[in-house]
C-alpha positions in Angstrom: 172.4 78.2 91.7 169.4 76.6 91.0 166.8 79.4 93.1 168.7 82.5 92.6 167.3 85.7 91.2 168.6 89.4 91.1 167.4 91.9 93.0 168.4 94.9 90.2 166.0 92.3 87.8 163.7 92.2 90.3 163.3 95.5 90.5 163.6 96.1 86.8 160.3 94.2 86.2 158.4 96.0 88.3 159.3 99.1 87.7 158.0 97.5 84.2 154.8 96.5 85.9 154.2 99.7 88.0 152.2 101.7 85.3 149.5 98.8 85.4 150.4 97.2 88.2 146.6 97.4 90.0 144.4 96.8 87.0 146.7 93.3 86.6 146.8 91.8 89.7 144.4 94.1 92.0 142.1 91.5 92.2 143.4 88.1 91.7 145.6 89.6 94.8 142.2 90.9 96.9 141.5 87.9 99.1 145.1 87.5 100.4 145.9 91.3 100.9 142.5 91.5 102.4 143.0 88.4 104.9 146.3 89.9 105.8 145.5 92.9 106.5 142.8 92.6 108.9 145.3 90.0 110.9 147.2 92.3 111.2 144.8 94.3 112.6 143.9 92.1 114.9 147.3 93.0 116.9 147.1 96.8 116.2 149.3 99.4 117.1 152.7 99.6 114.2 152.2 97.6 111.7 155.2 97.4 108.4 153.6 96.5 105.1 157.1 95.6 102.9 156.4 95.3 99.6 153.8 98.2 99.8 154.6 98.4 96.0 151.4 101.1 94.2 149.8 101.0 98.0 147.2 99.5 97.1 146.7 98.1 100.1 147.2 101.4 101.9 143.3 102.1 102.4 142.0 99.2 103.7 144.0 99.9 106.9 141.6 101.3 109.4 143.2 104.6 110.4 143.4 103.8 114.0 146.8 101.9 113.1 150.1 103.3 112.2 151.2 102.4 108.7 155.1 101.8 107.6 155.5 100.7 103.9 158.9 99.9 102.5 159.4 98.5 98.7 162.6 98.3 96.6 161.6 99.5 93.6 160.3 103.5 93.3 158.9 103.5 90.6 156.1 101.6 92.3 156.4 103.6 95.5 155.6 106.6 93.9 152.7 105.6 93.0 151.9 104.7 96.5 153.2 107.8 97.7 150.5 109.8 95.2 147.8 107.8 96.5 148.3 108.6 100.1 148.0 112.3 99.1 145.4 111.3 97.0 143.2 109.5 99.6 144.6 111.6 102.7 145.5 108.6 104.3 147.3 110.0 107.5 148.0 107.1 109.4 150.6 106.0 106.9 153.4 107.2 108.8 156.3 106.7 106.3 156.9 105.1 102.9 160.2 104.2 102.0 162.7 103.0 99.2 164.4 99.9 100.9 165.6 96.5 100.4 163.4 93.6 102.7 167.0 91.8 103.3 168.2 94.8 105.4 165.5 96.8 106.9 166.5 100.0 108.4 164.6 99.9 111.7 165.5 99.1 115.3 165.0 96.0 116.6 161.7 95.1 117.8 160.2 98.2 116.6 156.4 96.9 115.0 153.7 95.1 116.6 153.4 93.5 113.2 155.4 93.1 110.2 153.2 92.1 106.8 154.6 90.2 103.7 151.6 90.4 100.6 153.5 88.2 97.7 156.6 89.1 98.8 158.6 86.4 100.0 159.2 84.6 96.5 160.7 87.7 94.9 163.2 88.7 96.9 167.1 86.9 96.1 167.4 85.3 100.2 163.9 84.9 101.6 165.2 83.4 104.6 168.1 86.7 105.5 164.3 88.9 104.6 162.5 86.3 106.7 165.3 87.0 109.5 164.7 91.2 109.2 160.7 90.7 109.3 161.6 88.8 113.2 164.3 91.0 114.4 162.4 94.4 114.1 159.4 92.7 115.1 157.9 92.6 119.0 157.9 89.4 121.1 154.3 88.7 120.7 153.3 90.1 117.8 153.2 88.6 114.0 155.0 87.9 111.0 152.3 87.4 108.1 152.3 86.1 104.6 150.6 86.3 101.8 152.2 84.1 98.9 151.7 81.9 96.1 153.3 78.3 97.1 154.6 75.9 95.4 153.0 72.1 94.7 154.7 69.6 96.4 154.1 66.5 93.8 151.9 66.6 90.5 150.9 68.1 87.1 151.5 72.2 89.2 155.0 70.8 90.6 156.4 70.3 86.9 154.3 73.0 85.6 156.2 75.5 87.8 159.6 73.6 87.8 159.6 74.7 84.2 158.2 77.5 83.9 160.3 78.8 87.0 163.0 80.4 84.0 161.0 82.2 82.8 159.8 83.6 85.7 163.0 84.8 87.4 162.9 87.0 84.1 159.5 88.1 85.5 160.6 88.9 89.2 159.5 85.8 90.8 159.8 82.0 91.6 156.4 79.7 91.2 158.3 76.8 92.3 159.1 78.4 96.0 157.6 75.4 98.9 156.1 75.3 102.5 159.5 73.4 103.8 161.2 76.1 102.9 159.4 78.6 105.7 159.1 75.6 108.2 163.0 75.1 107.9 163.5 78.8 108.5 161.1 78.9 111.5 162.9 75.3 112.5 166.6 77.1 112.2 165.1 80.8 113.7 164.2 79.2 116.9 162.4 82.8 117.4 159.0 81.7 115.7 156.0 79.5 116.1 154.2 78.8 113.9 150.2 80.1 114.6 148.1 79.2 111.3 148.6 78.3 107.6 145.4 79.0 105.4 144.6 78.4 101.3 144.0 81.3 100.4 141.7 82.3 96.3 142.0 82.1 93.8 141.5 77.9 93.4 144.1 77.6 96.7 147.0 78.2 94.6 148.2 81.3 97.7 148.4 80.8 101.5 148.2 82.7 104.6 151.2 82.2 106.9 151.1 83.7 110.3 154.3 83.3 113.2 154.1 85.0 116.4 157.1 86.0 117.2 158.8 84.5 120.7 160.7 86.3 123.3 164.1 87.3 123.8 164.9 83.6 125.1 163.8 81.6 122.3 166.0 83.2 119.9 167.5 80.4 119.1 170.5 80.9 116.9 169.5 83.6 114.6 171.2 84.6 111.8 174.7 84.4 113.4 175.9 81.3 112.9 173.3 79.9 110.6 173.5 78.3 107.3 171.3 79.1 104.4 169.6 76.7 103.1 168.8 77.8 99.4 167.6 74.5 98.0 164.4 74.0 96.4 
């Protein structure tokens, strides 16, 4: 099926990136990282950072917040543990190897969930988004920063042609906004707050969803048909 991606392939790809990830991607993703952290810190409290990777974002969180980081790639997470020890980051409550599609936390456990450059790397983005919503308190936020595929034009053609190679590297370049919009409508328990273009060149977006009270939960995961089309 178009759009399929294997989680073990992703884990292996990022294990290869682990030694050089900060050097290669640190500057490129810096604006989006800081914007998503700023959004989360406006809410405060306990924040879940999904796809924490090497922990490059951990030093940007203010010490007054409580941070939990998860990642499926163990070599990346080892780098995050080293960063916590090196910088004595006492506000980091826990780091754990975990699948974004199956988060091991109670319902409504976090004030905010941040996922930086993650949603296009998981096999079932809708399952991950459902989990983000499940563990977020009512009134809290789900904050995504990610590349979104072009709607038309030469960039869309390039993304579609590059997609098979990109999947082997662990991501989907052709993932478009409509897929997030359809998820939010189907879920029924979230409301779009913001969608903002981010550097470089506006190819990335910051997206914020508010988690609504339980009465606005809609169908949630039960009985919902996933839409995996692009």
